[in-house]
C-alpha positions as CSV (number, residue, x, y, z in Angstrom):
1,M,4.5,24.5,33.7
2,Q,6.7,22.3,35.8
3,R,5.2,19.1,34.2
4,S,5.6,20.5,30.7
5,S,9.3,21.4,31.2
6,L,9.9,17.9,32.7
7,F,8.2,16.3,29.7
8,H,10.3,18.2,27.2
9,R,13.5,17.5,29.1
10,S,12.5,13.8,29.1
11,L,12.1,13.8,25.3
12,K,15.4,15.6,24.8
13,T,17.1,13.0,27.0
14,R,15.6,10.2,25.0
15,G,16.7,11.8,21.7
16,F,13.3,12.1,20.1
17,C,13.8,15.7,19.1
18,T,17.0,15.0,17.2
19,S,15.6,12.3,14.8
20,Q,14.8,13.4,11.3
21,P,11.4,12.4,9.9
22,E,11.6,9.8,7.2
23,K,10.8,11.1,3.7
24,I,7.8,9.8,1.8
25,V,7.8,9.6,-2.0
26,A,4.6,9.3,-4.2
27,A,5.3,7.3,-7.4
28,V,3.0,6.7,-10.3
29,L,2.7,3.4,-12.2
30,F,1.4,5.0,-15.5
31,E,0.1,2.3,-17.8
32,R,-1.5,2.0,-21.2
33,L,-4.0,-0.8,-21.4
34,P,-3.9,-3.3,-24.3
35,V,-5.3,-1.8,-27.6
36,V,-6.1,-5.2,-29.2
37,I,-7.2,-8.5,-27.9
38,P,-4.2,-10.6,-26.9
39,K,-3.6,-13.7,-29.0
40,I,-5.3,-16.9,-27.9
41,D,-3.2,-19.3,-26.0
42,P,-2.3,-22.4,-28.1
43,V,-4.1,-24.7,-25.6
44,V,-7.2,-22.6,-25.7
45,Y,-7.1,-22.4,-29.5
46,A,-6.7,-26.2,-29.8
47,F,-9.8,-26.7,-27.5
48,Q,-11.8,-24.3,-29.6
49,E,-10.9,-26.2,-32.8
50,F,-11.9,-29.4,-31.1
51,S,-15.2,-28.0,-29.9
52,L,-16.0,-26.6,-33.4
53,R,-15.3,-30.0,-35.1
54,W,-17.4,-31.8,-32.4
55,R,-20.4,-29.4,-32.9
56,S,-20.1,-29.8,-36.7
57,Q,-20.2,-33.6,-36.4
58,F,-23.2,-33.8,-34.0
59,R,-25.1,-30.7,-34.6
60,R,-28.8,-30.8,-35.6
61,R,-29.5,-31.0,-39.3
62,F,-32.1,-28.6,-40.6
63,P,-34.2,-28.9,-43.8
64,D,-32.7,-27.4,-47.0
65,E,-35.6,-24.9,-47.3
66,V,-34.7,-23.4,-43.9
67,L,-31.1,-23.1,-44.8
68,G,-32.1,-21.7,-48.2
69,R,-34.0,-18.9,-46.7
70,S,-31.0,-18.1,-44.5
71,D,-28.6,-18.1,-47.5
72,A,-31.0,-15.9,-49.5
73,K,-31.1,-13.3,-46.8
74,G,-29.1,-10.2,-47.5
75,K,-28.5,-10.9,-51.3
76,G,-28.1,-7.7,-53.3
77,E,-26.8,-5.7,-50.3
78,Y,-23.4,-4.1,-50.5
79,Q,-20.5,-6.0,-48.9
80,I,-17.4,-4.3,-47.6
81,D,-14.2,-6.2,-47.6
82,Y,-12.8,-5.7,-44.1
83,V,-9.0,-5.7,-43.7
84,P,-7.9,-5.6,-40.1
85,A,-5.0,-3.4,-39.1
86,P,-1.7,-5.2,-38.5
87,R,-0.9,-6.3,-35.0
88,I,2.8,-5.6,-35.5
89,T,3.4,-1.9,-35.9
90,E,6.4,0.0,-37.2
91,A,7.5,0.8,-33.7
92,D,7.5,-2.9,-33.0
93,K,9.8,-3.6,-36.0
94,T,12.3,-0.8,-35.0
95,N,11.9,-1.5,-31.2
96,D,11.0,2.1,-30.6
97,R,10.3,2.1,-26.9
98,R,9.6,5.8,-26.8
99,S,6.4,5.1,-28.8
100,L,3.0,4.1,-27.4
101,K,2.2,2.4,-30.7
102,R,3.9,-0.9,-29.9
103,A,3.0,-4.1,-28.1
104,L,-0.6,-3.4,-28.8
105,D,-1.8,-6.6,-27.0
106,R,0.2,-5.8,-23.8
107,R,0.2,-3.3,-21.1
108,L,2.9,-0.6,-21.3
109,Y,4.4,1.3,-18.4
110,L,6.2,4.7,-18.4
111,I,9.6,5.0,-16.8
112,L,11.9,8.0,-16.9
113,Y,15.7,8.4,-17.0
114,G,17.0,11.3,-14.9
115,S,17.8,12.4,-11.4
116,T,15.4,11.6,-8.7
117,Y,15.2,11.5,-4.9
118,G,17.5,8.8,-3.5
119,S,19.6,8.4,-6.6
120,P,23.3,8.0,-5.7
121,S,25.2,11.3,-6.0
122,K,22.2,12.6,-7.8
123,E,23.2,10.7,-10.9
124,P,20.5,9.9,-13.5
125,V,18.7,6.6,-13.0
126,W,15.6,4.9,-14.4
127,H,12.6,5.6,-12.2
128,F,8.9,6.0,-12.2
129,P,7.3,9.5,-12.2
130,E,7.6,10.5,-8.6
131,K,7.8,13.4,-6.1
132,V,8.7,13.8,-2.5
133,Y,5.6,14.5,-0.4
134,E,5.7,18.0,1.0
135,S,2.7,20.2,1.6
136,E,0.1,18.5,-0.6
137,E,-3.4,18.0,0.8
138,T,-3.2,14.2,0.2
139,L,-0.6,11.7,-1.0
140,R,-2.6,11.2,-4.1
141,K,-2.4,14.9,-4.9
142,C,1.4,14.5,-4.6
143,A,1.3,11.6,-7.1
144,E,-0.9,13.7,-9.5
145,S,1.6,16.5,-9.3
146,A,4.4,14.1,-10.1
147,L,2.7,12.8,-13.2
148,E,1.5,16.3,-14.3
149,S,5.1,17.7,-14.2
150,V,6.1,14.9,-16.6
151,I,3.3,14.9,-19.2
152,G,2.1,18.5,-18.8
153,S,-1.6,17.8,-18.2
154,L,-3.8,15.1,-16.6
155,T,-6.5,15.5,-19.2
156,H,-5.9,12.1,-20.7
157,T,-5.3,10.2,-17.5
158,Y,-7.3,8.3,-15.0
159,F,-6.1,7.6,-11.5
160,V,-7.3,4.2,-10.1
161,G,-8.5,4.8,-6.5
162,N,-7.4,7.4,-3.9
163,A,-5.0,5.2,-2.0
164,P,-1.7,3.7,-3.0
165,F,-1.8,0.0,-4.0
166,A,1.8,-0.8,-3.1
167,H,4.8,0.6,-1.2
168,M,8.5,-0.2,-0.7
169,A,11.0,0.9,2.0
170,I,14.4,2.1,0.8
171,Q,17.3,1.6,3.2
172,S,20.9,2.5,3.0
173,T,23.3,-0.4,2.1
174,V,26.9,-1.2,2.6
175,T,27.7,-0.4,-1.1
176,V,25.6,2.9,-1.0
177,P,26.0,4.2,2.6
178,D,24.9,7.7,1.7
179,L,21.5,6.5,0.4
180,P,18.7,8.2,2.4
181,S,16.0,6.0,4.0
182,F,12.5,6.7,2.7
183,K,9.3,5.0,1.8
184,R,7.9,5.0,-1.8
185,F,4.1,4.7,-2.2
186,F,2.8,3.6,-5.7
187,F,-0.4,4.9,-7.3
188,K,-1.9,3.6,-10.5
189,S,-2.9,5.8,-13.4
190,Q,-4.0,4.9,-16.9
191,V,-3.7,6.4,-20.4
192,I,-7.1,7.6,-21.6
193,G,-8.0,8.7,-25.2
194,T,-4.6,9.3,-26.6
195,N,-1.5,7.5,-28.0
196,K,1.1,10.3,-27.7
197,Y,2.4,12.4,-24.8
198,K,5.0,15.1,-24.7
199,I,7.3,13.8,-22.0
200,G,9.4,16.3,-20.2
201,E,11.4,16.8,-17.0
202,C,13.8,13.9,-17.8
203,E,16.7,13.0,-20.1
204,D,14.9,10.0,-21.6
205,H,11.8,7.9,-21.3
206,V,10.5,4.6,-22.5
207,W,7.2,2.7,-22.6
208,V,7.9,-0.9,-21.7
209,T,6.0,-4.1,-21.0
210,K,6.2,-5.9,-17.7
211,D,8.9,-8.3,-19.0
212,E,11.0,-5.4,-20.4
213,L,10.5,-3.4,-17.1
214,M,12.6,-6.0,-15.3
215,E,15.6,-5.1,-17.5
216,Y,15.6,-1.6,-16.1
217,F,15.1,-2.7,-12.4
218,P,16.9,-6.0,-12.0
219,E,17.4,-5.5,-8.2
220,Q,13.7,-4.8,-7.7
221,A,12.4,-7.5,-10.1
222,A,10.8,-9.7,-7.4
223,F,8.9,-6.7,-5.9
224,L,7.7,-5.5,-9.3
225,N,6.7,-8.9,-10.4
226,Q,4.4,-9.1,-7.4
227,M,3.2,-5.5,-7.6
228,I,2.2,-5.7,-11.3
229,I,-0.4,-8.3,-12.3
230,S,-0.8,-8.5,-16.0
């Protein structure tokens, strides 16, 4: 008992009991993968054109009867004129960032506008779906709860891995001295089998590309540019 009391008095003297534990926030990078194949880079397109002309010039010549059999094959069968869907949607034309039916050849990321932990004076700010870690079994469970509170159900989602793939430490600054210090851990989740969600628990929301994302987080652009590889 004497050793125990001495140990506790030592901790109290050092100030360990008075320090508050740092908060941990689980955030979700919720992304929609590209719906259509991205356009070919001009350099790659030029190389493919050159390769096609080269093969046409030096390819092996077959007898006409062989080519004739190949041309005759399939005659009399029905042919369907295929018209591909446009790559530019109505949401692209109107710049409707609340819609998932835009930027079909790019990845889109969900961000919310509203009050969140760490926002100055609890004012609404742009942020990812997130939640302060409390009593959840794991940090991923906390991230799932954060996303579920926003979209209502995790039926059309897929969490990539059980561990966070990035984190950032938030510290108080001279301009914002009342900002609490905490760590934000990012989990990745993807849209599966749907192109529309009923977003709640926020004042506004947008689905944006990586380039557009930097417009909403200019101070964190360097971190986000390293975190998101697309």
